[in-house]
Each structure stands twice: as structure tokens, then as C-alpha cells.
N, C-alpha and C positions, 0 to 999 in steps of 0.2 A: 845412215845409221838406222833410221826408222824402217827402211825397206828390209834391211838385214834382220831386224827384230821380227818383222812379219813373216819372213821365210822360216825362221826358227819356230815360230808359233804354229805355222801350218804344217810342219813336217810331221808325219805320222810317227808315233813313238810306241814302244812297248813298255809297260810298267815295270820298273826295276824291282826285283825281288828283294825283300828285306835281308839284313845280314844273317848269315848262316842258313838261309832258306834254300840254297842250292844243293845241300847235302844233308844226310842224316848223321846223327852221332855214331861213333864207332860201336857203342854197345847195341844200339838199335839195329845198325847194319849187320852186325854179327848174328844177332838173334833172328833177323829176317833170313839171312843166308842159311842159318842152321835149320830153320823151318822149311825152306825150299829144298834143302838137301834130304830131309827125311820123308817128304811127301811120297816119292815113288815106292817107299817100303811098305806103305799101307794102302796104295791105290791100285785100281785096275788099269790096264793098258790104255783104255780110252781116256781116262782121267789124266794119265801121264802124257798122252798126246796133246790134250787140251792145255796142260801146263807148259809143255814145250812151245806150243803156239803162242801162249801168253808171253813167254820170255822173248820169243822172236819179235812179236809186235812191240813189246816194251823197248827193244833195241831200236826199232824204227822210230818210235815216238821220241826216245831219248835223242836220236840224231836230229830230229826236227826241233827238239827243245834247244839243242846247241845253236842251231841256225836262228830260230826266232827268239827264244828266251835269252840266248847269249849275245847274238850280234844284231838282233832287231830286224831281221829280214824275213818277210813273209813268203811262204812257199806252199803251193797246192799241187806240187808236182813230184812228191816223194815216191809215188807209185811207179814213176818212170825209172828212178834209180833202183828201186826195189826189183823191178822187172829185169833191169840190166844185170844186177847181181845174181838173180835167180837163173837167168839164161846163161850167164858166164859160167856158173858152177855146173849146170846141167851139161853144157857143151863140152866143158873140160873133162867131166866124168865119162860121158858117153862116147865122145869122138876122140879124145886124147888119152883116155884111161888114166887120168890123174887121180890120185887119192883124194877122197872127199875133204879131208882136213886141209890139204894144200890148196884146194880151190877157194877157201875162204879169204886168205890174204890176197890171192890173185884177183878175186872178184872185188875186194875192197879197193885195191889199187886202180883197177879199171874204172870203177865208179868214182873214185877220187878224181881221176883225170877228166872223166866226163863232167862231173859237177864243177870242177875248176874251170874247164873250158866254157861251160854254160854260164858260169858266173861272170866271165869277162864281159860279154856284150850286155849282160843284165845289170852292169854297174850304172848304166844310165837310168835305170828304173828304180823305183822305191815304192813302198807302201802297197796300195791296191794294184798299181800297174805291174809291179814285180809279181804279185800273186796271180794276176791274169796271164802273165808270160809263162809262169810255171804251170798254170792250169792248162794252157795250150800244149805244153810239152807232155803232160799226163794224158791229155786227150789223144794226141798223135801217136804215142808209143805203141799201143796195141795194134794200130794199123801198120806201123813200120815193121813190127815183128812178123806180120803176115806177108810181107813182100816176097815175091817169087825168087828174087836173087838171093835171099837169105834162107829160103826154105830148106836147102840141103843141110843147113846147120841148125836152124830153129825148129824144123818140122812143120812150119807153116801153121795153118789152122789146127792141125792135129796135135801140135805140141811135141814134147819129149817126155818119155818115162824114165825115171831115175830109180836106181836100186838103193834101198835103205841099207846102211852099213850094219854089219854085225859087230858085237862087242869084241875088242882086241884082246890079245894075250890069253885067250881061252876063258875069259871072265864069264861066269854063269849068270847072265842077266839077259832079258829080252832086248830086242832091237830098240823098242820104244824107250825102255829105261836107260839104255846106254846113250841114246841120242839126247835124252833129257839132261843127263849129267854133262854130256859134252856141250850142249847149248848153255847150261848153267855156268860152266867154266868160262866159255867164251864171253857170255854176257857180263859176268863178274869182272873179267879182265878189261872189257871195254868200258864198263862203268867206272872202274878205278882210273883208267886213262882219261875219261871225260872229266871227272872231278879234278884231277891234277891239271888238265888242260885249262879249265876255267880259273884255276888258281895261279896259272903261269902268266908270263908277260903277254903272251898271245891272247889268253882269256881276258885279261884286264883291258887289252886293246879292243877286243870284241865288245865288251860291256861299255867302254867309253863311246864307241861308235853307236851302240844301241841307245845310250842316254842322250847324246847330242853329237851328231856327225860333224857339224861345223866346229864345235869346240874341240873335238878329238883331232881334227885336221890342224887346228891352230896350235895344239900341243905337240905337233910333230909326228902324229901317227899316220902311217901310210894307209889311208882309208881303202883305196882300191885293192891293195894287196891283202889286207885282212878280211875284207868282205868276200873276196874270191876264195881265200883260204877257208873261211867258215863254210862256204858253199861246198868246197871240196871235201872237207872233213865230214860234214853232214851226209853228203852223198856216199862217201866211203863206208861209213858205219851202216847206212841204209842198205848198201850193196851186200855187206856181210850178213845183215838180217835177211835179205832176199835169198842169198845162197843157202842159209840155214833153212829157210822156208821151203825151198825147192827140195832139199834133202829130206825134210820131215814129211812133206806131202807126197813125195815121190813122183811129182808130175809138174810140168810147166806148160802153160798155154797162154796165148795173148789175152784172151778174155778174162784171165785171172787177175790181171793187173790194170784194171780200168780206173777211171777217175774216182770211182766210188771208194776204192782203197785209199787214194790220196786224201779224200775228205774224211774218211774214218780215222786216219792217222792224225790229221789236224784236230779232229774232234777229241781224240785221245789226249793230245797235248793240252787242250783247253781244260778238259775235265781233270786231268792230273795236276794242272797248275803250270802256267807259262813261266818258264825259268826255274822250275823246281825239278831237278833231275829224278829224285826218288818217286815223284808223282807219275813218272812214265809207266811204271808197272800198274798203278791204279788206273791210268787212262787206258792201258791195253786191256785190263780186265773189264772195263766198262764196254769197250767196243766189241769184245768177244762174247761176254755173258749176258749183257743187258738185252740184246736183240732176242736171245733165246728165252729170257724171262718174259719179254713182251709177247712173244709168240705163244708161250704157255698160258698167258692171260687171255689172249684172243687171237686165234689164227687168222681170222678174216680181217681184223683191224690191228695187226701187229705193228705196222708202220705208225699208225696213229698213237698207239700205246707207247711206242718207243719215243715218239716226239714229245708226249706228255711227260714221260720220265726224264728226258733230257731237259725240258723246260724247267722242271722242278729242281733238278741238280744245279742248273745255271742260276736260277732265281735264289735258291737257298745258299748256294756256295759259289758266288761270282768269281772267286779266285781259285776254285777247284779244290783238289785234295790238300793243297798247301794250306788252305784256310783251316781245314779240319785239324791238320797236324799242329798248326800254331795254337789253335784253341786247346787241343789236348796238352800241349807243352805248358801253356799258362796254367791250366787246371792242375796238372801234376806239380807245378812249381808252388801253387797255393797250398796244396795238400801237404807238401813236405815242409812248409814253414812252421 
């Protein structure tokens, strides 16, 4: 009995988010969606492109949040799934002439299968060892994409160029504006799916495994099944984000999906708040805009400035954007009393 208690104590855990921390209220969600919908009407194409990139990275961070915040599994290999999704979409568009919209679900299914199969052998690992295994996957992926046997499909080191789609039905809007609204629609649909997933039976099983794997198994939860399912779902959503990223950037190349991207996505999850899905967009904004801010402060020491800013954020808000949202919620509640 004492030995069992020791095992439970030493198992790495992820802090469970408080009640109602996983989602925003309906009013706040609709207000945010409305704000995002009107941004392109008053912005230049470059700003619209940046906002599209923000939504794409937010999807990838959300996928990691489901894996880590939902089921308690650590991953530093999301860039590998992002790369597979991007290349799947680019290959389908350029070699098979498949419509860009249809490549998204196909890329998602391919990445789901890849993540599920990777999750099977990874069941023996947990905590830092699982993180190291996924880190190895992220490190290896760019080299695998350069293999000569795959070069006729992937383009090797040169990569592939992707055509940006025009607005359908003769709509009078730029390519950037149409792609932004298309990405916003896809992101909204996946966010709604993710919220409902975490409220479902599978989501409750994920969170039971996150809180205490041994107790979850004792309650009859198939731990192996749900851990691999979480890996698959996270990889599938990341693959859709990668496909959207390939369409937005119009180019895919192995060196675009290095381990630096994986670490950036993990950083975005931490800054947004582990286990808080709305924080994904805050985390994405941090990893996109803060490096630019650091460079504007000092071009020669941009890395050092970014490190200082990151340290301040972690020191002042150890629970990320979720902590700010909870503080604001309490403040509003006191003002309305």
C-alpha cells in the first residue's frame, strides 16, 4: 500500500483548471467572434495576413491544450504533426489537383492516424520521458522530409509552392480577406468541437486520466485507449492548422517546421493558460507579436529582450492568461454587486 502511495505521489501531473475555466461565457465568445469578423473591414492586407496566422497558430495551441491540459500528456513534437498536415495539403493541391477546402479534412485524418499510431508505443512513457520522445520526433521530421525517396512529392530541400485561393462565387474581396474568413470559420467550428469534446464522456475520461491515472484505471476507464485517442485528436487538429498554414503562406519547406516551432507552440499554451481553451488565441498572439516587439526594442539583443518579457509574464502570471481572465471576472462581479 505504501509503495502504491509513493507511485501516485511521484507521477507528474498537470494542474486541473478550476470550474468553467475551459471555456468562455456565450456573451464573451460572441463578442470576440464579432470583433474578429469586422477586423478585415478596416485593416490592410498585411494585417489581415497576420490575423490569419494568429488564428492558425491558435488552432495548433488549442490542439496541444487538449493533449496536455485535457489528458495530462506532455508533447514537444507538435511541429511534426503541423508539418505532416502542411505537406499533405500542399501535395494534394499540387499533385492531385484537389480543392484546398477538401485538403483540410484529409490532412486532419492523416494526422489523426499518425498521432494515434505514435501514441500507441508512447503509452509506456509519461511526463518528461514522453516529452523527450515527442521532441525526438520534432527533431527528426525536417530531415525525413528531405529524403530523396520522398523528393518527387515533397520537393526535397526546395519545398513546394502553393497557390492562394481566390474568393468563390465571384465575391469582391481580396485573397487575404477570403482566406481570413475561411480560417475564422474553420477555427470557430473546431473550437466548438473542442469545447463539446471536453464536456463529453471522452473529455471527462481525459481529465480523469490527467488528475490521477491509477484512480481512472480503477474506475474502469480504458487508459490506453483514451490516451492514444487524445494524441490522435490533438494531432488531427494540428494537421488542419498546418494545412491552413501552408495555404496562407503559399509555401512549404522542411526547415519551416523545426523544433523551434514545437517549442513556440508549447510556450503559447503556457502563456495562454494550460487547460484553458480560450487562452489559445492569447498564447498565439504572444508567440507571433512579442518577438516583433522585442526586435523593435533592440535588434541586436532581441532574443534577450524576448527572454526578459517572457520571464515577466511567467513571474507575474504563473497561470497565464487564464489568471487574468479570472481576476477580471472577480472584479466585474464585485462591481456589479
